[in-house]
N, C-alpha and C positions, 0 to 999 in steps of 0.2 A: 195326428197327435204321437204319430209313430216315429213321423222324421224328426218331430220335438224331440225326439226323447233321446235317438240318434244323435243330434245336437245338443243336449242338454253331456250328456255322457263326454263327447267329445271336447267341449267346454271345461271340464272337468278333468280332464286326462292331462287338456294343453296346461291348465291352472296349474296342475299339480304337479308338474315336469317343470314348468317354468319357476314355480317359486323353489324348487330344488335346484334347478341351474346355476339361480339367484343367490342361496344360501350359500352351495356348494362353492361353483367357480367364480363367484362374487366376492361373497363376503368369506370364502373362506372356514366357513362353519360346521362344515364338515370331515374337518381330518381327524384321524383319528389321535386320541390324548398320548403325548407323548410322556409314558411314568419314569418317573425317574429312578438309576439304580442306587441304591442305597448299598453301599459299601462299607465292610469292617473297619472300626476307626483304626489308624495306623500305630501301631503298639512301639512311641521311642524309649530307645534304649536309655537306662540310665548311664550316665557320663562314668567310667569305669575308669579309675587310676593305674594304671601301670606300673605292676609290680617290680620293684626293684633285681639286683642282680642276688643269687644266692649267698653269694658272699659278697663282704664291703668291699670298695675297689682301693683296696689299700697294700703296699708290697712291704714285705717286712726285712730286716736283717738278722743273719746269727748273732745272738748273743749280743744283741742291741736292742734299746727299747725306741729308738726311730722308727718312724713311719714314712712312708711315700707314697702321695696318691697317685695311682696309675694312668686319673684319668684330670688332667689338670682343667675339663671345661665344667662348669656349674650343674654341667646338666647329670653326672654320674651322682651328686646327691639329692637331686631335685625331689627324684621321685619318693623319695623316702621323708622329706620337708611334705613332700602336696600329702600321702600318705598321712602322715600324723595329722596335720591340720583336719582332713576331710573325717577325718578318724577319733575322733575327741576322746572316748572311754580307750585306746590302746596306748601300749608303750612297748618302744623297741628292745630288746634284748640282744645286747649282743655279746658271744663268746669269742674270748681272744685264746688263739690257739698257741701252746707251744711245745718243744717234741723234747724226745729225753734228753738231750744232750743240754739242754739249756735250763736256768731257772725260772720256776715261775712267777719270779718277781719282774722278769722280763715284759710275763705277758699281761701282766696287773699293769706295768707304766703304757706299754703299746694302746690297753682299754684306754687307758686314761686320755693320751694323746689324741684315739680316737676320737673319743665324748668332746675334747677341747672342740677340735676342727669342729664340728657336727654343732655345739653351741655357736661358735662362729658362725656359720653358716642361718642362721635363724632357728636351727631347734633347740626345742625348752629342754634342758641338759635334764631335767627333772624326770622326764619322761625318758629316761636312758638309764637300762639295766648294765651294770657290767657284770663277766663270772668268764673264768677261765678254766681252756679244759687240755688236759695233755695228751697229745696226740702222736699218732707215730706217720711222723712224714720227712720225706731229704730235701735239703735245701739245695738250688740248684749249684752248679759248676764258681758261681758267684756268691755265694752264701743270700741267697733272695728265694723268698718263697709269698708266691700271690694270695694263697685260700686263706690266709693267717685269721680271718675273720669273718665267723656265720653272723646269722643276725634271724632272728625271728618275733610278727608279733607279739605279743598278748594283752587280752581285755583285763581291765586289773580294776583289781577289788575295789569296792565301795571304801575300804579304808586307802586303799592308796589313793583315790581319786579324791577322798579329805584332804591325804599329803600334794596333792598336785594342788587344792586350792589354796590352801594358804601361802603357797606361793603366790598363785595368781591376784589375792587377797593384799600381800605388801613385794611392789616391785619395783625394781631400778632399772630402767631402759636408759642405753646408749645407741643412739640411733640418728648421726648426724650434728650431732650436738656439738659437736669440735668447731665447727666456723658457726657464724651468726645468721645462718642461711637452715634452714627443714632439710632433710633427705629420708624419708622412709626407706625400710630396710626390710629384712627378711624375719629381723626379730622381733620386732616392730608387728610386721604384719601378723605373724603367726600370734603374736600377743594378742592383739586384737580378735583375733580369735575365740582367742581361750577367755577373753575375758567376755564376748558377748553370749558366749554360752556360761558363763558363771553364773553373769545377771538374769539369765534365763533362767538359770533354778534358783537364783535369788532377787525376786522383781523387788523387794526394797530396800536394796541395798544401792549405796550412792560412792560415787567414784571421786575423788581428788586429785588432779593430775596436778603436781609441783616442780616447778623448774629451777632450778639451780646450775650456777656456774663457776669459774675458777675467779680468783682475785684479780687478776688482767685488767684493766682501765677502772674508771670509776663506778664507785659501789652504787650510785643513782643509777648510773646506765646498766650496772650487771645487773639492776631488780629490774630493769624493763626487757633485759636480755631474756633473763628469766622466765617474765610473764606471757611474753612473746612464743618462744618455744612451747611451752607448757600449751599456749591457743592454737598451735601449730598441732598439738598431738592431737586436743581435744578433736579440732574439725576435721582430722584423720581416719578418728574414732567413730566422727559421727558418719563419716563417707562408708563406711564398712557396716555402716547398721546399725550403731548401736545408739540409743537414745538419749540427747543431747541434755532433756532434761536433768539426766541422774547425772553431767558431768561436772563442774567447778573447777576452777582453774585460780592458781595461785603462784605465787613467788617468793624463793627465799635469798634469791642473788647469791653473791656471795659466801654470805653470815653464815651458813652450816657446813662446811668443807670435810668431806670422809676421810681424808689423804691431804697432804703438805703440799702448798701452790708455790715449794722451793722447785719441785724436778717437774721435766713433761709429763710423765706419769702422773703421776699427781692430780695436776691439772685436768688431764682427761679425764682421769676418775671424778673429778670435781664438777663436772661439764655433764650433766645426767639430769635426768628428770625421773622422780619417785611418785608412783600409785601408792595410792591408799583408799582400802574400799573402807566404808563405813557402815551403820547402819541407819 
């Protein structure tokens, strides 16, 4: 009996270690489970637009309304364009300086020239406010001065925003309409952003896109060109995230000029896209 008991214990021990060996070494069931570390989610910083220089990059001449951009590269104005597009409630306040030996009218005209350059670059002129200020500064030996225009951004009042919206609701665009092909530019880019923002605030509004031409060529052809240009603008708006269901296109061809077609400038003005927003 004693020998039987000893044999039984040995058998049980052998079975136990045998099973453990099989589970751990063969089946690999005894490995300590690896607990994955939970890391704190990465905080992705929001993209920030680089603030432009303290002064606008324009050079002035003494007792003159002429201005000269100091950096011919478009990058010198791009940051202003980007900031205003990303911040639809902001406007650009430009101060044009003149010294004690100059007339304030020179500063006014220089400010208007800067505004025109910014407009041609694609910035909405309705969001540019001009002011002048007399300042004690000296011109260089060549009668030049580099810090003649300072600026600041200002959040617009609701009244100002409503005024801007009226301009958005009735707009004339010139964006590569001098040829039969379509080329979007900064002006159209900026307007698309403003239009998208406007429609978000007024979801029941609809947009009419009307193409116009000069009187060169056949009237029937011009009607077709006007519609094709309007269609190109519509497709561009859609590509920028504007709901195509809110857009409709028309053409008036050469039938409604806003300037005489007898001059090249008049023809340029007549080649246009008209935007009307309706209820």
